[in-house]
Residue, then its C-alpha position, 0 to 999 in steps of 0.5 A: m943472753n941479753s934482754r931482747t933475745l930472752e924476750l924473743v925466747v919467751g914470746l916464742f914460747v908463749a905463742a907456741g903454747f897458745a897454738a897448743l892449746f888451740m890445737m887441743a881445743m879443736t881436737v875436743s870439739n871435734l871441729a879438726s876433721y869437720g870441714n872437708g865437705g866431701g862424702y855423701e848424705i844419708k838420713a835416719q829416723f830414730d824414736n829417741i836420740g838421747g844425748l846425740k849431738v851435731r858433730s857426733p861420730v858415726a862409725a862402723s865396727g869401731v871406726r869413724i866413717g863420718r859425722v852427724t850433721a843435723i838433727d831435725y824433728d819430723q812432725s808427721r812421724y813424731e821422730a828425730l831425723v838425724t842427718m849423716l855425712i859419710e865420707p867418700q871412701y865408705n861408700k859400699f854400705p849395702s841398702d839394709t844397713s842398720a843404724s843404732i845410737l850408742t854410748s861409748g863407755l859408761l858415761g861417754e858421748q854418744y855416736v851412731g853405729l852402722e851395721p852392714g847388711a846383706e843387699e847387693d844395692y848400696l846406699k847413695s847420697g840422699s838414702s834413708i836407713e830404714i832399720t834403726q835402734s834409738a838410744l837406751v835412756l837409763e831412766q826408763i831402764i830403771g823405771q822398768f826394773l822397778y816396775s818389774k820388781a813391784d809386780d813380782k811382789k804381788 
């Protein structure tokens, strides 16, 4: 193998390595499936969103059905307003669907979990989910446990 062919093979190998790193970075940062633009937008208000971020998954029964597109603060209700983009093929969620902020694993990322209700009307673009459950904050749970133990000793 002459030096010209060897340089070409090494160059292709390095380029393939950079392409693989780029794809891995896109997958880890959840940007690979973000730009399709289709679907419908729904909103939900939470007392506490914990570590929820823009581009966090929205899931139903463990299946990713959308993404969080915006997180704002509603100054009139003093709550976080979460906007979600649901993929168009998942357009049959009843209007009394509930939303919870859940954690995947013990230290995993947070996501919005949707639990379908029983209404015959469906959510459509611009709808708001009324039944929500905020994120569990570990510090609050530990504090409640400690205060309950202190009350037991009295």
